[in-house]
N, C-alpha and C positions, 0 to 999 in steps of 0.2 A: 939492316940499315933502317934507321927510323925515317919515316916520311915526315916532311915539314907539316907542322900544324896548320890547319885551315884558319886563315885570319878571321878574327871575330870583329863584329861591329862594336863600336863603343857602346857601353852599357846604357848611355843616355838615349841611344837610338833603339836598342833592343827592347827597352822598356815601353816603347811606343808601338801600338798595334799597327798593322798594315793599313787599316782603314784611316787611322789618324795620320799616318805618313802621307797618304794620297791627299787627304784634306789639306794638310799643311803645305804640300807641294803646290796645290791649287792656289792656296792663299799667297804663297811666295811669288808665283807667276803673276797673279793679279797685282800684287804690290810692285813687282818689277815693271809691269806695264805702266802703272801709274807714275812711277819714278821717271820713266822715259818720257811720259807725257809732260811731267813737270819741267824736265830739262828743255823740252821743245818749247813750252810756253815762255820760259825765261830766256831762251836762246835769242829769240827775235829782238827783244829790246836791249839785251845786255851783252850778248855774245856767249861763246861756248864756255870759256873759263869761269866767269861769274856764275853761269847756270850750273856747271858741275860743282862748284864750291858750295852753292846754296843747297843743292840736293845732298851732298855729303854731310852737311851740317844737319839737315833734316833727318837723314838716316841715323846719324849719331844721336840726335835728340830722341828719336823714336826708340832706339835700342836702350838708352839710359832710362827712359820712362818705363819701357817694358820690363827691364831688370828690376826696377823699384817695385812695380806691381807684382812681378813674379815672386820676389822675396816674401811679400805679404801672403800671396796665395800658397806658396810652398810651405810657409809656416803653418798655414791652415790645412795643408795636405789635400788641397782641393784639385790641383792640376799639376801635370808634369812641367818641370821648369822650362825645358826646351820648347814644349808646346806653347807655353805662355809667352815666351820671348818672341817666337815667330808670329804668333797671333797678334799680340799687341803692337809689334813693330809694323806689321802689314796694315793693320787698321789705322795706325797713326799716319802712315804714308798715304793711304787712300784718302783720309780725311783732309790732309793738307792740300792735296791736289783737287779734291772736289769743291773745296771752299763752301762748305755748309750745304751741299746737296744732300738729299735725304733718301735716295733710292739705292745707290750702288753699295753703300756700307751694309745696310741690312740684307741686300742681295748677296753680298759676299758671305756674311755670317750664316744666313739660313741655307745658302748653297753649300757651305762647308759641312753643316750638320747633315744635310740631305746626302751628300757624297759619303760622309762617314758611315751613316746608317745603311746606305745602299751597298757599300763595300762589305760591311758586316753581313748583310743578307746574302749576297752572292758568293761570298767566300766560305760560308758555312758557320761562321762564328755565331750567327743568330740561333743555330740549332742547339747550342750548348746552354742557352738561357732557359730559365724557368718560364712557365706559361704566362704569369702576370707580366714579367718583363718583356716577353715576346709581344704581347698585345700592346704594351706601352711603346715599344720600339716601332711597331707598325704604325701606330697613331702618330708618333713623332715624325716618322719618315714621310707619311702622307701630308702632315701639316707643314713641315719645313720645305718639302719638295714643292707643294702647291704654292706656298708663299714665294719661294725662289722663282718659280715660273711667272707668277703674277708680277713680281718686282722686275723681272727681266723684260717682260712685255712693256710695263710702264716706263722703264728706263729708256728704251729705244723707240717707243711709239711716238711719232712726231706730233700727234694730236690733230685736231680738226684743221682743215685748210681753208683759208679765206677765199671764198668763191664769189664771183661777180653776182650770181643770182641771189645771194643772201645780203647783199649790200643795197642800200636805198638807191633808187635811180637818180635822185637829186637830193641835195641837202634839205629841200623843202619837205620831203617825205620823212625825214629823220626825226625831227622833234618839233614841237610847237614853237613858233617864233614870236618875237617880242613886239616888233613895231611894224605896222602895216606900211608897205611901200606905196608911194604915190607915183603914178605914171609920169609925173612931171619931175621927179627926182633926177638930178644929173647922174649920168652913168659914166664914171671916169674910166680910164684905161685900166687894164689888168695890172695891179701893183707888182705882180711877180714878173712882168715882162721887162726886158732890158730898156733902159732909158736912152736918151739921145747923146749922152756924154761918152767920149772915148776916155780911156784911163791908162795909167802906167802902174807897173808893179815895182815897189821898192821894198827894201829891208833895212832894219837898223838893229844893231846888236852891241852889247857891252864888250869890252876887251876880253879875249879868251884868257882863262885862268889856267894855271898849271894843275893838272889833276892826274890821277892814276890811269884813267882811260881817255885823257885828252878831250874832256867834254867841251863842246862848243855848239853854238846855235847853227843848225844846218841850213846854210844858204846855198842854193843851186850855183854851180860853177859859172853858168852863163849870166848870173845876176850879180856877180861881185862888183861890177862897176856901178850898180844901183844900190849898194849897201853902204850905210853911213854909221859912224860910231855913236854910241849913246852912253849916258852915265850909268851909275849903279844906284841902288836904293839901300839905305841903312835901316834895317828892320830889327836890329839887335835888341831894342827895348820892347819889341812886341812878340817876337817869335821865340819859342822855347822848344827844346828837344832836337836840335840840329845834331845828328849823330856823327860819330867818328867816320862811319862809312860814307855819309853824305859829303863830309868834308874831303875825304880822299877821292871819291868818285867824281864829284863836281868841281872841286878845286877852289871853292870860295866859302866864306863864312856868311853869317846872317847880316853883317854890316856891308856886304857887297853883292846883294842880289841883283842879277842882271836885268836890264830893260831891253828885251828882244821882241820884235814883232815883224810881221809881214804886212805891207801897206798897199792898198788899192787907192790911187790918187787920180781924181778926175782931171782931165786936161782943161786948162783955162786959167783966167786971172784969179778967180776966187774973190773973196774968201768963201770957203765951203764949210758946212756943218761937219763935225768930226764924231765918229762912232768907234769906240773900242769894243772888241768882241773877246770874251774870255771863256775858256773851257772849264770843265769841272775835274773831279778826281778820277784818275785812271792810273795804271801802272806807270810810275814816274819815268822809267826809261823808254816808254812807248809814246812817241810824240802825239799830242792831242790838238795842238793849236792850228794845224794845217787842215782841219776838218770843216772849216767854215768858209772856204773859198766861195761857195755858192752864194753866201750872204754878202761877202766882201765885194764880189763882182757886181751883184745886183745893186747894192747901195752906191758904188762908185759910178755906175752907169746913169744914176739919177742925180749925180752931183753932190754926193755925200762921201767924204773921206772915210775909209774903213781900215782899221788896223786889227789884225788878229794877234793877240798878245800871248807870249810864252810864259806860262807859270807852271810848267811841268816839274820844275825843281821843288815845288811845294806839294806835289802829289805824293801819295803813299807808295811805298816800294818794299817788296819782300827783301830786296838787297840792302837798300839804304836804311831801312827801319829795323834791321836785325830780326828778320823773319816776322815783321809786324809787331814785335814785342816792345818797340820803343818809337812811337809815332810822334809827329809834331803836335804842339799845343799852340792855341791862338792862331791856327793856320788860316781860318777863313777871314779873320780880321786883317791878317797879313795880306791875303789875296786882294782885299779891298784897298789897303794901303799901297800896294804895288801898282794897282790901276791908277791911283791918284798921282803917283810918282811918274807914271807914263805921261799923264796929262800935263804934269809940271814940265817934263822934258819937251813936250809939244809947245807949251807956252813959251819956253825959252827959244826954241827953234823959230817960232812964229815972229819973234822980234830980232832975229839974227840975219843980217843981210847976206851972210855967206852961206846960209842954209838953203837947201832946195825947197824947204817948207816955209820960207819967209812969206809972211802975210797970206798964207793959204788957208788959215783956220778961222772960222767964225766962232769965237768963244762964247757967244750968246746962245749957241745951238750945239750943245754937247749931249751925246747919248752913250749909254753903256748897254751892251747885250751880254748876258751871262747864261751859262748852261750848267745845271746841276749845282755843285758847290759854287761855281761861278755865278749861278743865278741868285744865290743869297749874297755873294760878295758884291755884286753890282748895286744891290739895295743898300748894303752897308757903306759902300763908297759914296753913294749919293747922300747918305746921312752924314758921313765924315766930312764931306766937302762943305757942310754948313756949320761945322764945329771949329772951335779954336784949340781944343785939346782932345787927346785920346781918352775916351771915357774910362778906361780901366787903369790909366796911369797919367795923371795930369802933368807929369814931368815931360811927357812927349807932346809937343805943341804942333798944331796944324795951322798952316798959313797959305791956303790955296786961293789964288786970285780968280777963281771961276766957280761956277755952280753947275750941277748936272741937271739938265732940263728933262731928259727922258730916260727911262729904264725899261728894258725888255728882258724878262726872265723866262728861260726855257727849262721846264721841269726842275724848279729850284728846290733845294733842301730848306729846312725851316729850323730856326733857333739852334744851329750849331754854334752861333755866336750871339750872345745877348749883351748889348752895351751896358756896362755897370749892372748886369744881372736883370735888366729890363727888356721887355719885348721891343723890337725895332719898330719905329714909326717914321713915316715920311709925310711931308706936307708940301703941297704945291709942286709935286713932281709927277709928270706923266708916267703911268705905270701899266705895263702889259705883262700878263703871265699866260703862258701856253703850256699845256700838259697833256700827255698821252694817257688814255685810259688803260692801255696795256703796258704801262711802264713796269719793268721787272726789277728796277733798282729803287727809285723813289716811287714806291708802289701806291702811295696815298697822295692825294692832291694837296700837298703841303703849301704850295704857292698861294692857295686861296686864303691862307691865314695872313700872309704878308699883304695880300690885296686888300683885306679888310682894314689893315692898319695904315692905309694910304689915304690922306685927307686932301681932296681936291675941291673943297667947298669954296675956296677963293679963286683958284686958277687951276687949269689943267684938266686932264681926263684920265680915267683908268678903265681897263677892260681885262676880263679873264676869259680864256678859251679852253674848254675841255674837249678833246677830240678822240673819237673811237678809233681802234685799230693801230694807234701810234704807240711806239715804245720809247725808251729812254735814249738808246744809242744812235738811232738812225738820224737824229738831228745833227750828228757829227759824222762826216763821211769816213773818218778814220776808225770810229768805234763800231759802226755798222750795226748788225742785228743782235749781237750778244750783249746783254746788259750785265751779265755776271761772268766772272772769269772761269777758265778751266772747264771741267765737265759739269759744273753746277748748272750750266745752261740746259742740261738734260731734264731739269725739273720744270721746264716751261714749254708752252705751246707756241713756238716761234712761227709756225706756219700760219697763225691767225693774223699776222701783222700785214699791214699795207706795205708796199715796196718802199725802199729808201727814196726813190725819186718822187713818189707821191707824198711821202711825209715831209720832205724838204720843200716840195711845192706848196704845201699848206703853210709851212713856216715862212716861205717867201711872201705869200699872200698877206698873212696877218702882220708879220714884222715889217714888210715893205710898206704896207698901208699905214701902219702906226707911225713909223718914222717919217714917211712923207707928210702925214698929217701934222705931226708935232714939230718937225724940223723945217719943213718946206711950206707950211701953211696950206696944205691941201686938205681942208676940212671936209671936202665932199666924201672922203673916205670914212668919216666918222660913222655914217649909217651902217657900214659893214659890221661895226662892233655892237650897234644897237640891234641889228638883225642880220645874222650870218647868211641868210638866203640871198642877201644883196650880192654875195660873191659866189653863188652856187655854181656858176659856169666856170669859175677859176679853181674851185676846190675839188679835191678827190672825193669820191663817194664815201661818205662816212656819216656818223652822227656827231653833232656838235651841241654843247651846252655853253651858253655865253652869259656874261653879266657885264654891266657898263654903268658908269657914272661920270658926270662932269660938273664943272662949276656953274653951268646954266640951270642946274636943278637945285631945288630947296630940299634939304634933308629933314624929313619928319622924325625918323627914328632909325637907329642902327642896333639897338638892343644890347650894346656891348658894355655899358658902364652904369647900368641901373638894375635894381631888383624890384622897382616899383611897377607892378603889373598894370596899375591903373592909369599911368600917364607916360608920355614919351619923353625921351631925353631932350627934345627941343621945346617941350611944353606946348606944342601946337595941336596935339591930339590927345584924347583920353580913350581908354578901352574898357569894355566890360564883356562878359561872356556868360552863356547859360547852356545847359544840356551837355557839356563835355565831361569826360571822365576826369580830365585835368587840363589846365593850360598854365604854362610857365615859361620862363626864359632859361635856356640851358644851352650847353655847347652842342653844335651840330655834330652828329655822329660821323666818324671817319675811320678808315683803316688804321690810321696812326694819329698821333696827337693833334688836337684841333682846339684852337683858342677862340674860334668864332662863335659868339653867343647869338642865338636866334629865338624868336617867339615860337613856341611849340604848342600846337593844339592836338589833343588826343581824344578820340571818341569811338564808340562801338554801339551795337544794338543793345548792349547791357548798360548803357548810360542811364542816369537817374530817370525813372518814370518813362523810359523810352522816348524822351523829349527830343525834338529836333534841335541839334546844336546850332546856336546862333552866336556869331562874333560881331560885336558892335564897335565901330570907330566913330567918335564924335570929333568934329573939327572946330577949333576955336574960330571966332569971327575973323573975316578977311584972310582966311587961309586957302580955301579951294573954291574956284568958280567954274561955271560951265565954260568949256573951251580949254581948260587946263588939262594936262596929261598927268595921270597918277601912275608912278612906277613902283614896282615891288619885286623882290626876288623870292621865288617859290620853289619848293620841291617836296616830294613825299618820301616815305620810307617803304613804299610798296615794292617789294622785291619779287613778288610772285605773280605770274601771269594768271593765276586762278582768282586773285583778289579783284574786287571792283576798283575801277579807277577813282581817284580822288577828284571830286568836282563839287562846285557849289555855285549858287546864284549870288549875284551882287545887286543889292538894292540901294540906290542913292536917293536921298531926300534933300530938296532945296529949301530955301528960307520961307517959301510960301506953303510948305507942307506937301507939295507935289512929289510923287515918287516914280521911279522908273527902274526896271529890273532887266538884267542881262546875265548870261551864264559866263563863268570864267573860261569855258571852252570857246566862247566867241572871241577871246583874246589870246588863244593859243593853248590854254589849259595848264595843268600842273604836270611837271615832268617827274617821272619815276627814276629811281636809280637804274642805270643801264648795266646789264650783266657783261662783265669782261673777264671770262674765266681763263686768264692767261696761264695760271699755274696748273700743274698736274695735280690729281686729286689729293695726295697727302699734303703737299705744300700749300694748297689753297686754304687749308684750315688755318694757316698762319697768316697768309697775305689777304685772304678774302677775295671775292670776285666783283664786288660792287660797293659803292658808297654814295650817299646823297650829294648831289651837286646842284647848286642854286641856279635857276634860270630866271633872267629878268623878264618880266611881263609888263607891257604898257597898256594902260586903260585910258583911252581918250574919252573924257566925260562928254564930249560933244555927241557921241554915239548914243547916249541915253536920251531918247526923245521925250519931249514934254517938260524938260527941266530948264530953268532960266535963272541967271544970276548966281547968288552964293549957294554952295552946297554945304549943308550943315552936318550930315551924317552918312555913314556907309554901313550896311549890314551884309554879312556873309551867311547865307542860309544853306545848310548841309542837308539836302533832302534824302540822300541815298543811305540813310542810317540802317535800313533793313539789310543792306548788302555789306555791313561792316561787322559781322559777327566776330571776326578775329581781331578787330580793332584797326583803326587807321590813324595816321599821324600826318600833320601838315606843318612844314617849317616855313617861317616867314622872316624876311630880313630886308633891310635897306628900303624903307618906304620913302619915296621922294615925289616932289611935284615939279613939273616944268610948266612955266607960264606961257 
């Protein structure tokens, strides 16, 4: 009797060594874990069925790509076809879950190599190799194993923790400040404290559409009686790329975008100023608009209507955008358009006797607050409100019977929309920009570019705040600590961040003060933006860099629209320099694109003839007098604690020829780039850890003793040239005079 033959493994498996089998099994287990992670991430906003569907599509795409690459490699006879399919599919799945993280993928690859070589070594296959190959395999095993261990540690190392003993005791110790405070200055109440108004919470929403998953604006069941119907907005001439999945999931087209919002309404007769708050980009199915209740409640308590607007349907989505392969176009200009349509709806309600909002709104005092992409959208909306036509298509007309008075941008993006291809500019609009130095999403201070394009020479004020230890997401209670999705957050030192309560406290101080100043005429808060130490008892312990300008100052030069080094854009001052390596007008360096042009002085001990660098500013007659204040924005590029600080003496000369000299350090000094190493080592090569940020400095001429009447010239004398072997750079911008 013949015994049954022992079943054989398929030849495709027998051709793979045991070491490779174990490596591939490890690879498959990692890929499986990542697929489960992906399903969990998508389950929260969309539910189980869409999450499973997306992951099945991703697996299918991964297998197809792997087969295509395998055919090429098999033709070259470089790798076994089954090995290639498993490897490439696993790498693809890990990459889609990581969302551009750079640690786990190389960890998986080097780990597989190490496992493969280790199995060969311990199973005896290593002994069959010749001596040169043995040595090579040992070197490869040590190299790949060491790298795998290092990457494993880096992946799960939480990074440095923000401790109280490394934070400044008060804001005064953090950075030099701009304007000396007088003991007689009025000290207003904390702008982040609740005001005296009681308020009610309302909702409004467009009619629910028929959709595959019954999309509707989520109003709490106990608030249904306080919910009112709104119209829709037709953005069909603006928005492109509305996918089939968006249509099926949401249930509406681009000509029926909903106007949904949560409202905090002060009690009383009114009318009250109105502020719309808009979120930025996030996973579309994960609601973002409910993360600003802390601002809505604060503003309403001070007598300002606040409405947090739903624009989640304009956000990107793995599901709606076909795995992010088909995104929306002209999306940020549409965000701005939808905001104006919200205001148009409020304008109609304000005149409707049957509306609960009848005569509640003061349309002379309108403000917009935006975060991230919403931060750019609010500036676009302010510009659109002053136009008669959409800049990119004149067949779309604008006819809004209101103007935006105040804009506050939180960590905004920059130039995702350019009207007719040009950089956005604003005039006579109050503008505030607030940005965190530890932002892991908009990791460069992009809002500083928009700030420079805001003209307040005739009316209004503008201010910018750069704050240490703050990230992108914690300004929104829903987004919280993670600025990037999935396991990509493993690439960042999130333990370095201040708490969400602290970060939102800073936002309430600055935004609350700015809106109370511009909408409620509480100008006593303006000093906070000239000198952040004015609010040190309200602010979390951190470092702040600030800049400020208003219509009460005379602009001497902003260096943005001229290449004439000898004279200013205003024609009120002329320049000359000696002893520098170079002086020029150039873009201020940044981690990302920067359009702000600044005056740049560079010198070192190798300067010509070792001559002391001197920068001269001559004032035209009737420009500057004793008693005036001279403002300018300064920073250096000194990123090393080993380098000498940038400082210089200021020598003023009056019309009689009398001179007086003081040090720039007497007025706060020059601020250096502040290190914010939020990224782990490999990723920091891409994001950088610091960038120059301009700090406004005020020089009261009255402090220069012995000067009288008209001041004719100013000299900057750089004495510490011997400490400048490696070279030093000073950036200057926005020279102004306050009478």
